[in-house]
mmCIF file as Biopython writes it, N, C-alpha, C and O atoms, coordinates in Angstrom:
data_model
#
loop_
_atom_site.group_PDB
_atom_site.id
_atom_site.type_symbol
_atom_site.label_atom_id
_atom_site.label_alt_id
_atom_site.label_comp_id
_atom_site.label_asym_id
_atom_site.label_entity_id
_atom_site.label_seq_id
_atom_site.pdbx_PDB_ins_code
_atom_site.Cartn_x
_atom_site.Cartn_y
_atom_site.Cartn_z
_atom_site.occupancy
_atom_site.B_iso_or_equiv
_atom_site.auth_seq_id
_atom_site.auth_asym_id
_atom_site.pdbx_PDB_model_num
ATOM 1   N N  . MET A ? 1  ? 70.634 37.199 64.906 1.0 0.0 1  A 1 
ATOM 2   C CA . MET A ? 1  ? 70.694 38.539 64.430 1.0 0.0 1  A 1 
ATOM 3   C C  . MET A ? 1  ? 70.463 39.642 65.264 1.0 0.0 1  A 1 
ATOM 4   O O  . MET A ? 1  ? 70.845 40.802 65.110 1.0 0.0 1  A 1 
ATOM 5   N N  . ASP A ? 2  ? 69.729 39.100 66.253 1.0 0.0 2  A 1 
ATOM 6   C CA . ASP A ? 2  ? 69.327 40.306 67.274 1.0 0.0 2  A 1 
ATOM 7   C C  . ASP A ? 2  ? 70.825 40.892 68.051 1.0 0.0 2  A 1 
ATOM 8   O O  . ASP A ? 2  ? 71.061 42.054 68.383 1.0 0.0 2  A 1 
ATOM 9   N N  . ASN A ? 3  ? 71.616 39.818 68.189 1.0 0.0 3  A 1 
ATOM 10  C CA . ASN A ? 3  ? 72.680 40.594 68.906 1.0 0.0 3  A 1 
ATOM 11  C C  . ASN A ? 3  ? 74.160 40.953 68.021 1.0 0.0 3  A 1 
ATOM 12  O O  . ASN A ? 3  ? 75.267 41.262 68.460 1.0 0.0 3  A 1 
ATOM 13  N N  . PHE A ? 4  ? 73.755 40.803 66.828 1.0 0.0 4  A 1 
ATOM 14  C CA . PHE A ? 4  ? 74.743 41.189 65.738 1.0 0.0 4  A 1 
ATOM 15  C C  . PHE A ? 4  ? 75.039 42.662 65.896 1.0 0.0 4  A 1 
ATOM 16  O O  . PHE A ? 4  ? 74.041 43.350 66.110 1.0 0.0 4  A 1 
ATOM 17  N N  . PRO A ? 5  ? 76.005 43.189 65.848 1.0 0.0 5  A 1 
ATOM 18  C CA . PRO A ? 5  ? 76.304 44.738 65.651 1.0 0.0 5  A 1 
ATOM 19  C C  . PRO A ? 5  ? 75.641 45.658 64.785 1.0 0.0 5  A 1 
ATOM 20  O O  . PRO A ? 5  ? 76.111 45.722 63.649 1.0 0.0 5  A 1 
ATOM 21  N N  . LYS A ? 6  ? 74.731 46.334 65.028 1.0 0.0 6  A 1 
ATOM 22  C CA . LYS A ? 6  ? 73.923 47.602 64.110 1.0 0.0 6  A 1 
ATOM 23  C C  . LYS A ? 6  ? 74.510 48.802 64.236 1.0 0.0 6  A 1 
ATOM 24  O O  . LYS A ? 6  ? 74.040 49.603 65.045 1.0 0.0 6  A 1 
ATOM 25  N N  . PRO A ? 7  ? 75.631 49.130 63.463 1.0 0.0 7  A 1 
ATOM 26  C CA . PRO A ? 7  ? 76.182 50.412 63.538 1.0 0.0 7  A 1 
ATOM 27  C C  . PRO A ? 7  ? 75.442 51.664 63.502 1.0 0.0 7  A 1 
ATOM 28  O O  . PRO A ? 7  ? 75.670 52.720 64.092 1.0 0.0 7  A 1 
ATOM 29  N N  . ILE A ? 8  ? 74.328 51.277 62.534 1.0 0.0 8  A 1 
ATOM 30  C CA . ILE A ? 8  ? 73.284 52.506 62.370 1.0 0.0 8  A 1 
ATOM 31  C C  . ILE A ? 8  ? 71.852 52.435 63.010 1.0 0.0 8  A 1 
ATOM 32  O O  . ILE A ? 8  ? 70.921 53.199 62.756 1.0 0.0 8  A 1 
ATOM 33  N N  . GLY A ? 9  ? 71.843 51.293 63.959 1.0 0.0 9  A 1 
ATOM 34  C CA . GLY A ? 9  ? 71.077 51.008 64.976 1.0 0.0 9  A 1 
ATOM 35  C C  . GLY A ? 9  ? 69.786 50.172 64.509 1.0 0.0 9  A 1 
ATOM 36  O O  . GLY A ? 9  ? 68.796 50.124 65.239 1.0 0.0 9  A 1 
ATOM 37  N N  . ARG A ? 10 ? 69.831 49.513 63.264 1.0 0.0 10 A 1 
ATOM 38  C CA . ARG A ? 10 ? 68.711 48.679 62.725 1.0 0.0 10 A 1 
ATOM 39  C C  . ARG A ? 10 ? 69.327 47.783 61.576 1.0 0.0 10 A 1 
ATOM 40  O O  . ARG A ? 10 ? 70.422 48.025 61.069 1.0 0.0 10 A 1 
ATOM 41  N N  . ASN A ? 11 ? 68.536 46.754 61.226 1.0 0.0 11 A 1 
ATOM 42  C CA . ASN A ? 11 ? 68.747 45.910 60.082 1.0 0.0 11 A 1 
ATOM 43  C C  . ASN A ? 11 ? 68.211 46.512 58.856 1.0 0.0 11 A 1 
ATOM 44  O O  . ASN A ? 11 ? 67.215 47.234 58.901 1.0 0.0 11 A 1 
ATOM 45  N N  . SER A ? 12 ? 68.793 46.262 57.823 1.0 0.0 12 A 1 
ATOM 46  C CA . SER A ? 12 ? 68.527 47.094 56.447 1.0 0.0 12 A 1 
ATOM 47  C C  . SER A ? 12 ? 67.055 46.397 55.845 1.0 0.0 12 A 1 
ATOM 48  O O  . SER A ? 12 ? 66.792 45.216 56.074 1.0 0.0 12 A 1 
ATOM 49  N N  . THR A ? 13 ? 66.343 47.093 55.225 1.0 0.0 13 A 1 
ATOM 50  C CA . THR A ? 13 ? 65.021 46.317 54.661 1.0 0.0 13 A 1 
ATOM 51  C C  . THR A ? 13 ? 65.392 45.595 53.220 1.0 0.0 13 A 1 
ATOM 52  O O  . THR A ? 13 ? 66.570 45.570 52.864 1.0 0.0 13 A 1 
ATOM 53  N N  . PRO A ? 14 ? 64.660 45.182 52.640 1.0 0.0 14 A 1 
ATOM 54  C CA . PRO A ? 14 ? 64.811 44.298 51.321 1.0 0.0 14 A 1 
ATOM 55  C C  . PRO A ? 14 ? 64.923 45.576 50.189 1.0 0.0 14 A 1 
ATOM 56  O O  . PRO A ? 14 ? 65.675 45.439 49.224 1.0 0.0 14 A 1 
ATOM 57  N N  . ASP A ? 15 ? 64.284 46.576 50.334 1.0 0.0 15 A 1 
ATOM 58  C CA . ASP A ? 15 ? 64.476 47.782 49.541 1.0 0.0 15 A 1 
ATOM 59  C C  . ASP A ? 15 ? 65.962 48.228 49.573 1.0 0.0 15 A 1 
ATOM 60  O O  . ASP A ? 15 ? 66.636 48.273 48.544 1.0 0.0 15 A 1 
ATOM 61  N N  . GLU A ? 16 ? 66.441 48.556 50.794 1.0 0.0 16 A 1 
ATOM 62  C CA . GLU A ? 16 ? 67.790 48.811 50.830 1.0 0.0 16 A 1 
ATOM 63  C C  . GLU A ? 16 ? 68.912 47.748 50.292 1.0 0.0 16 A 1 
ATOM 64  O O  . GLU A ? 16 ? 69.968 48.090 49.760 1.0 0.0 16 A 1 
ATOM 65  N N  . GLN A ? 17 ? 68.618 46.787 50.457 1.0 0.0 17 A 1 
ATOM 66  C CA . GLN A ? 17 ? 69.534 45.629 49.749 1.0 0.0 17 A 1 
ATOM 67  C C  . GLN A ? 17 ? 69.487 45.721 48.257 1.0 0.0 17 A 1 
ATOM 68  O O  . GLN A ? 17 ? 70.516 45.569 47.599 1.0 0.0 17 A 1 
ATOM 69  N N  . ALA A ? 18 ? 68.356 45.958 47.710 1.0 0.0 18 A 1 
ATOM 70  C CA . ALA A ? 18 ? 67.801 45.981 46.520 1.0 0.0 18 A 1 
ATOM 71  C C  . ALA A ? 18 ? 68.302 46.898 45.295 1.0 0.0 18 A 1 
ATOM 72  O O  . ALA A ? 18 ? 68.590 46.602 44.136 1.0 0.0 18 A 1 
ATOM 73  N N  . TRP A ? 19 ? 68.297 48.201 46.032 1.0 0.0 19 A 1 
ATOM 74  C CA . TRP A ? 19 ? 68.408 49.496 45.349 1.0 0.0 19 A 1 
ATOM 75  C C  . TRP A ? 19 ? 70.153 49.530 44.708 1.0 0.0 19 A 1 
ATOM 76  O O  . TRP A ? 19 ? 70.375 49.925 43.563 1.0 0.0 19 A 1 
ATOM 77  N N  . PRO A ? 20 ? 71.135 49.116 45.521 1.0 0.0 20 A 1 
ATOM 78  C CA . PRO A ? 20 ? 72.446 48.970 44.956 1.0 0.0 20 A 1 
ATOM 79  C C  . PRO A ? 20 ? 72.513 47.762 43.629 1.0 0.0 20 A 1 
ATOM 80  O O  . PRO A ? 20 ? 73.266 47.851 42.659 1.0 0.0 20 A 1 
ATOM 81  N N  . LEU A ? 21 ? 71.606 46.738 43.863 1.0 0.0 21 A 1 
ATOM 82  C CA . LEU A ? 21 ? 71.578 45.889 42.702 1.0 0.0 21 A 1 
ATOM 83  C C  . LEU A ? 21 ? 70.980 46.586 41.655 1.0 0.0 21 A 1 
ATOM 84  O O  . LEU A ? 21 ? 71.709 46.848 40.698 1.0 0.0 21 A 1 
ATOM 85  N N  . ALA A ? 22 ? 69.715 46.976 41.617 1.0 0.0 22 A 1 
ATOM 86  C CA . ALA A ? 22 ? 69.329 47.833 40.663 1.0 0.0 22 A 1 
ATOM 87  C C  . ALA A ? 22 ? 70.150 48.956 40.067 1.0 0.0 22 A 1 
ATOM 88  O O  . ALA A ? 22 ? 70.155 49.190 38.859 1.0 0.0 22 A 1 
ATOM 89  N N  . PHE A ? 23 ? 70.811 49.609 40.919 1.0 0.0 23 A 1 
ATOM 90  C CA . PHE A ? 23 ? 71.664 50.693 40.264 1.0 0.0 23 A 1 
ATOM 91  C C  . PHE A ? 23 ? 72.597 49.890 39.366 1.0 0.0 23 A 1 
ATOM 92  O O  . PHE A ? 23 ? 72.560 50.159 38.166 1.0 0.0 23 A 1 
ATOM 93  N N  . LEU A ? 24 ? 73.384 48.989 39.766 1.0 0.0 24 A 1 
ATOM 94  C CA . LEU A ? 24 ? 74.596 48.176 39.153 1.0 0.0 24 A 1 
ATOM 95  C C  . LEU A ? 24 ? 73.803 47.641 37.708 1.0 0.0 24 A 1 
ATOM 96  O O  . LEU A ? 24 ? 74.377 47.787 36.629 1.0 0.0 24 A 1 
ATOM 97  N N  . ASN A ? 25 ? 72.750 47.157 37.770 1.0 0.0 25 A 1 
ATOM 98  C CA . ASN A ? 25 ? 72.058 46.803 36.543 1.0 0.0 25 A 1 
ATOM 99  C C  . ASN A ? 25 ? 71.385 47.796 35.535 1.0 0.0 25 A 1 
ATOM 100 O O  . ASN A ? 25 ? 70.669 47.370 34.629 1.0 0.0 25 A 1 
ATOM 101 N N  . SER A ? 26 ? 71.629 49.114 35.713 1.0 0.0 26 A 1 
ATOM 102 C CA . SER A ? 26 ? 71.041 50.029 35.242 1.0 0.0 26 A 1 
ATOM 103 C C  . SER A ? 26 ? 72.051 51.011 34.213 1.0 0.0 26 A 1 
ATOM 104 O O  . SER A ? 26 ? 73.224 51.094 34.574 1.0 0.0 26 A 1 
ATOM 105 N N  . ALA A ? 27 ? 71.758 51.554 33.294 1.0 0.0 27 A 1 
ATOM 106 C CA . ALA A ? 27 ? 72.625 52.421 32.351 1.0 0.0 27 A 1 
ATOM 107 C C  . ALA A ? 27 ? 73.504 53.355 33.142 1.0 0.0 27 A 1 
ATOM 108 O O  . ALA A ? 27 ? 74.674 53.576 32.830 1.0 0.0 27 A 1 
ATOM 109 N N  . ALA A ? 28 ? 72.886 53.903 34.191 1.0 0.0 28 A 1 
ATOM 110 C CA . ALA A ? 28 ? 73.696 54.763 35.173 1.0 0.0 28 A 1 
ATOM 111 C C  . ALA A ? 28 ? 75.301 54.120 35.437 1.0 0.0 28 A 1 
ATOM 112 O O  . ALA A ? 28 ? 76.374 54.715 35.533 1.0 0.0 28 A 1 
ATOM 113 N N  . ALA A ? 29 ? 74.994 52.748 35.503 1.0 0.0 29 A 1 
ATOM 114 C CA . ALA A ? 29 ? 76.320 51.959 35.880 1.0 0.0 29 A 1 
ATOM 115 C C  . ALA A ? 29 ? 77.140 51.673 34.991 1.0 0.0 29 A 1 
ATOM 116 O O  . ALA A ? 29 ? 78.204 51.162 35.339 1.0 0.0 29 A 1 
ATOM 117 N N  . SER A ? 30 ? 76.882 51.917 33.624 1.0 0.0 30 A 1 
ATOM 118 C CA . SER A ? 30 ? 77.386 51.304 32.308 1.0 0.0 30 A 1 
ATOM 119 C C  . SER A ? 30 ? 79.081 51.254 32.587 1.0 0.0 30 A 1 
ATOM 120 O O  . SER A ? 30 ? 79.704 50.323 32.077 1.0 0.0 30 A 1 
ATOM 121 N N  . TYR A ? 31 ? 79.683 52.094 33.263 1.0 0.0 31 A 1 
ATOM 122 C CA . TYR A ? 31 ? 81.386 52.057 33.195 1.0 0.0 31 A 1 
ATOM 123 C C  . TYR A ? 31 ? 81.682 51.298 34.415 1.0 0.0 31 A 1 
ATOM 124 O O  . TYR A ? 31 ? 82.885 51.052 34.492 1.0 0.0 31 A 1 
ATOM 125 N N  . ILE A ? 32 ? 81.026 50.869 35.345 1.0 0.0 32 A 1 
ATOM 126 C CA . ILE A ? 32 ? 81.477 50.261 36.530 1.0 0.0 32 A 1 
ATOM 127 C C  . ILE A ? 32 ? 81.552 48.752 36.388 1.0 0.0 32 A 1 
ATOM 128 O O  . ILE A ? 32 ? 80.655 48.033 35.948 1.0 0.0 32 A 1 
ATOM 129 N N  . SER A ? 33 ? 82.739 48.374 36.818 1.0 0.0 33 A 1 
ATOM 130 C CA . SER A ? 33 ? 82.768 46.846 36.910 1.0 0.0 33 A 1 
ATOM 131 C C  . SER A ? 33 ? 83.665 46.280 37.777 1.0 0.0 33 A 1 
ATOM 132 O O  . SER A ? 33 ? 84.663 46.920 38.108 1.0 0.0 33 A 1 
ATOM 133 N N  . GLY A ? 34 ? 83.464 45.188 38.190 1.0 0.0 34 A 1 
ATOM 134 C CA . GLY A ? 34 ? 84.147 44.613 39.315 1.0 0.0 34 A 1 
ATOM 135 C C  . GLY A ? 34 ? 84.404 45.166 40.708 1.0 0.0 34 A 1 
ATOM 136 O O  . GLY A ? 34 ? 85.470 45.336 41.298 1.0 0.0 34 A 1 
ATOM 137 N N  . GLU A ? 35 ? 83.129 45.405 41.088 1.0 0.0 35 A 1 
ATOM 138 C CA . GLU A ? 35 ? 83.036 46.379 42.526 1.0 0.0 35 A 1 
ATOM 139 C C  . GLU A ? 35 ? 82.522 45.393 43.496 1.0 0.0 35 A 1 
ATOM 140 O O  . GLU A ? 35 ? 81.814 44.456 43.125 1.0 0.0 35 A 1 
ATOM 141 N N  . ASN A ? 36 ? 82.869 45.583 44.770 1.0 0.0 36 A 1 
ATOM 142 C CA . ASN A ? 36 ? 82.128 44.930 45.798 1.0 0.0 36 A 1 
ATOM 143 C C  . ASN A ? 36 ? 81.675 46.092 46.655 1.0 0.0 36 A 1 
ATOM 144 O O  . ASN A ? 36 ? 82.319 46.991 47.195 1.0 0.0 36 A 1 
ATOM 145 N N  . VAL A ? 37 ? 80.236 45.783 46.623 1.0 0.0 37 A 1 
ATOM 146 C CA . VAL A ? 37 ? 79.465 47.043 47.157 1.0 0.0 37 A 1 
ATOM 147 C C  . VAL A ? 37 ? 78.877 46.288 48.813 1.0 0.0 37 A 1 
ATOM 148 O O  . VAL A ? 37 ? 78.093 45.342 48.875 1.0 0.0 37 A 1 
ATOM 149 N N  . PHE A ? 38 ? 79.318 46.795 49.672 1.0 0.0 38 A 1 
ATOM 150 C CA . PHE A ? 38 ? 78.910 46.340 51.180 1.0 0.0 38 A 1 
ATOM 151 C C  . PHE A ? 38 ? 77.559 47.128 51.550 1.0 0.0 38 A 1 
ATOM 152 O O  . PHE A ? 38 ? 77.504 48.357 51.523 1.0 0.0 38 A 1 
ATOM 153 N N  . THR A ? 39 ? 76.481 46.309 51.898 1.0 0.0 39 A 1 
ATOM 154 C CA . THR A ? 39 ? 75.349 47.010 52.081 1.0 0.0 39 A 1 
ATOM 155 C C  . THR A ? 39 ? 74.966 46.375 53.511 1.0 0.0 39 A 1 
ATOM 156 O O  . THR A ? 39 ? 73.896 45.822 53.768 1.0 0.0 39 A 1 
ATOM 157 N N  . ASP A ? 40 ? 76.073 46.566 54.411 1.0 0.0 40 A 1 
ATOM 158 C CA . ASP A ? 40 ? 76.084 46.142 55.838 1.0 0.0 40 A 1 
ATOM 159 C C  . ASP A ? 40 ? 75.753 47.165 57.235 1.0 0.0 40 A 1 
ATOM 160 O O  . ASP A ? 40 ? 75.909 46.919 58.431 1.0 0.0 40 A 1 
ATOM 161 N N  . GLY A ? 41 ? 75.169 48.562 56.450 1.0 0.0 41 A 1 
ATOM 162 C CA . GLY A ? 41 ? 75.251 49.628 57.422 1.0 0.0 41 A 1 
ATOM 163 C C  . GLY A ? 41 ? 76.178 49.918 58.006 1.0 0.0 41 A 1 
ATOM 164 O O  . GLY A ? 41 ? 75.938 50.643 58.971 1.0 0.0 41 A 1 
ATOM 165 N N  . GLY A ? 42 ? 77.344 49.625 57.824 1.0 0.0 42 A 1 
ATOM 166 C CA . GLY A ? 42 ? 78.633 50.345 58.530 1.0 0.0 42 A 1 
ATOM 167 C C  . GLY A ? 42 ? 79.366 49.207 59.192 1.0 0.0 42 A 1 
ATOM 168 O O  . GLY A ? 42 ? 80.491 49.371 59.662 1.0 0.0 42 A 1 
ATOM 169 N N  . CYS A ? 43 ? 78.698 47.991 59.233 1.0 0.0 43 A 1 
ATOM 170 C CA . CYS A ? 43 ? 79.522 46.837 59.938 1.0 0.0 43 A 1 
ATOM 171 C C  . CYS A ? 43 ? 80.941 46.546 59.850 1.0 0.0 43 A 1 
ATOM 172 O O  . CYS A ? 43 ? 81.754 46.436 60.768 1.0 0.0 43 A 1 
ATOM 173 N N  . SER A ? 44 ? 81.107 46.441 58.594 1.0 0.0 44 A 1 
ATOM 174 C CA . SER A ? 44 ? 82.793 46.030 57.927 1.0 0.0 44 A 1 
ATOM 175 C C  . SER A ? 44 ? 83.562 47.485 58.453 1.0 0.0 44 A 1 
ATOM 176 O O  . SER A ? 44 ? 84.529 47.343 59.201 1.0 0.0 44 A 1 
ATOM 177 N N  . GLY A ? 45 ? 83.288 48.392 58.203 1.0 0.0 45 A 1 
ATOM 178 C CA . GLY A ? 45 ? 84.024 49.640 58.495 1.0 0.0 45 A 1 
ATOM 179 C C  . GLY A ? 45 ? 84.075 49.602 59.924 1.0 0.0 45 A 1 
ATOM 180 O O  . GLY A ? 45 ? 85.222 49.718 60.355 1.0 0.0 45 A 1 
ATOM 181 N N  . GLY A ? 46 ? 83.283 49.489 60.691 1.0 0.0 46 A 1 
ATOM 182 C CA . GLY A ? 46 ? 83.136 49.383 62.182 1.0 0.0 46 A 1 
ATOM 183 C C  . GLY A ? 46 ? 84.321 48.310 62.628 1.0 0.0 46 A 1 
ATOM 184 O O  . GLY A ? 46 ? 85.146 48.585 63.499 1.0 0.0 46 A 1 
ATOM 185 N N  . LEU A ? 47 ? 84.293 47.092 61.936 1.0 0.0 47 A 1 
ATOM 186 C CA . LEU A ? 47 ? 85.244 46.141 62.590 1.0 0.0 47 A 1 
ATOM 187 C C  . LEU A ? 47 ? 86.458 46.473 61.993 1.0 0.0 47 A 1 
ATOM 188 O O  . LEU A ? 47 ? 87.370 46.319 62.806 1.0 0.0 47 A 1 
ATOM 189 N N  . MET A ? 48 ? 86.852 46.871 60.890 1.0 0.0 48 A 1 
ATOM 190 C CA . MET A ? 48 ? 88.465 47.519 60.178 1.0 0.0 48 A 1 
ATOM 191 C C  . MET A ? 48 ? 88.832 48.578 61.155 1.0 0.0 48 A 1 
ATOM 192 O O  . MET A ? 48 ? 89.999 48.632 61.545 1.0 0.0 48 A 1 
ATOM 193 N N  . THR A ? 49 ? 87.820 49.546 61.648 1.0 0.0 49 A 1 
ATOM 194 C CA . THR A ? 49 ? 88.443 50.551 62.593 1.0 0.0 49 A 1 
ATOM 195 C C  . THR A ? 49 ? 88.492 50.600 63.950 1.0 0.0 49 A 1 
ATOM 196 O O  . THR A ? 49 ? 88.865 51.519 64.679 1.0 0.0 49 A 1 
ATOM 197 N N  . GLY A ? 50 ? 88.022 49.369 64.255 1.0 0.0 50 A 1 
ATOM 198 C CA . GLY A ? 50 ? 87.946 49.173 65.662 1.0 0.0 50 A 1 
ATOM 199 C C  . GLY A ? 50 ? 86.839 49.688 66.363 1.0 0.0 50 A 1 
ATOM 200 O O  . GLY A ? 50 ? 86.856 49.581 67.589 1.0 0.0 50 A 1 
ATOM 201 N N  . ALA A ? 51 ? 85.849 50.247 65.793 1.0 0.0 51 A 1 
ATOM 202 C CA . ALA A ? 51 ? 84.715 50.662 66.295 1.0 0.0 51 A 1 
ATOM 203 C C  . ALA A ? 51 ? 83.804 49.746 66.949 1.0 0.0 51 A 1 
ATOM 204 O O  . ALA A ? 51 ? 83.058 50.106 67.860 1.0 0.0 51 A 1 
ATOM 205 N N  . ILE A ? 52 ? 83.863 48.375 66.420 1.0 0.0 52 A 1 
ATOM 206 C CA . ILE A ? 52 ? 83.185 47.320 66.695 1.0 0.0 52 A 1 
ATOM 207 C C  . ILE A ? 52 ? 83.971 46.321 67.240 1.0 0.0 52 A 1 
ATOM 208 O O  . ILE A ? 52 ? 84.893 45.837 66.583 1.0 0.0 52 A 1 
ATOM 209 N N  . ASP A ? 53 ? 83.664 45.880 68.593 1.0 0.0 53 A 1 
ATOM 210 C CA . ASP A ? 53 ? 84.712 44.889 69.029 1.0 0.0 53 A 1 
ATOM 211 C C  . ASP A ? 53 ? 84.515 43.424 68.393 1.0 0.0 53 A 1 
ATOM 212 O O  . ASP A ? 53 ? 83.378 42.956 68.438 1.0 0.0 53 A 1 
ATOM 213 N N  . PRO A ? 54 ? 85.406 42.770 67.884 1.0 0.0 54 A 1 
ATOM 214 C CA . PRO A ? 54 ? 85.078 41.454 67.051 1.0 0.0 54 A 1 
ATOM 215 C C  . PRO A ? 54 ? 84.454 40.540 68.210 1.0 0.0 54 A 1 
ATOM 216 O O  . PRO A ? 54 ? 83.616 39.712 67.853 1.0 0.0 54 A 1 
ATOM 217 N N  . SER A ? 55 ? 84.744 40.608 69.384 1.0 0.0 55 A 1 
ATOM 218 C CA . SER A ? 55 ? 84.352 39.625 70.125 1.0 0.0 55 A 1 
ATOM 219 C C  . SER A ? 55 ? 82.765 39.775 70.355 1.0 0.0 55 A 1 
ATOM 220 O O  . SER A ? 55 ? 82.127 38.897 70.935 1.0 0.0 55 A 1 
ATOM 221 N N  . ALA A ? 56 ? 82.268 40.768 69.935 1.0 0.0 56 A 1 
ATOM 222 C CA . ALA A ? 56 ? 80.977 41.112 70.151 1.0 0.0 56 A 1 
ATOM 223 C C  . ALA A ? 56 ? 79.945 39.914 68.665 1.0 0.0 56 A 1 
ATOM 224 O O  . ALA A ? 56 ? 78.738 39.675 68.641 1.0 0.0 56 A 1 
ATOM 225 N N  . LEU A ? 57 ? 80.811 39.532 67.869 1.0 0.0 57 A 1 
ATOM 226 C CA . LEU A ? 57 ? 80.358 38.715 66.966 1.0 0.0 57 A 1 
ATOM 227 C C  . LEU A ? 57 ? 80.309 37.270 67.447 1.0 0.0 57 A 1 
ATOM 228 O O  . LEU A ? 57 ? 79.448 36.574 66.910 1.0 0.0 57 A 1 
ATOM 229 N N  . MET A ? 58 ? 80.998 36.764 68.264 1.0 0.0 58 A 1 
ATOM 230 C CA . MET A ? 58 ? 81.091 35.768 68.877 1.0 0.0 58 A 1 
ATOM 231 C C  . MET A ? 58 ? 80.190 35.271 69.961 1.0 0.0 58 A 1 
ATOM 232 O O  . MET A ? 58 ? 80.113 35.857 71.041 1.0 0.0 58 A 1 
ATOM 233 N N  . PRO A ? 59 ? 79.378 33.983 69.624 1.0 0.0 59 A 1 
ATOM 234 C CA . PRO A ? 59 ? 78.542 33.612 70.634 1.0 0.0 59 A 1 
ATOM 235 C C  . PRO A ? 59 ? 78.864 33.421 71.975 1.0 0.0 59 A 1 
ATOM 236 O O  . PRO A ? 59 ? 79.980 32.952 72.200 1.0 0.0 59 A 1 
ATOM 237 N N  . SER A ? 60 ? 78.207 33.654 72.823 1.0 0.0 60 A 1 
ATOM 238 C CA . SER A ? 60 ? 78.539 33.715 74.239 1.0 0.0 60 A 1 
ATOM 239 C C  . SER A ? 60 ? 78.272 32.170 74.691 1.0 0.0 60 A 1 
ATOM 240 O O  . SER A ? 60 ? 77.238 31.559 74.420 1.0 0.0 60 A 1 
ATOM 241 N N  . SER A ? 61 ? 79.232 31.705 75.329 1.0 0.0 61 A 1 
ATOM 242 C CA . SER A ? 61 ? 78.908 30.391 76.070 1.0 0.0 61 A 1 
ATOM 243 C C  . SER A ? 61 ? 78.512 29.883 77.460 1.0 0.0 61 A 1 
ATOM 244 O O  . SER A ? 61 ? 78.335 28.680 77.650 1.0 0.0 61 A 1 
#
């Protein structure tokens, strides 16, 4: 994980991973269904837009 791209400069905390789940299980999200919530600090977006080079994810030999 140390070599994995971190667009915001750090790994997430357990709380940061839990808050979206707590929200989706609350009354505030009663009308939400079938969503994928990415809690990856922008890594997926960086890969899709080319801001992160996919070769950075490959192990070096």
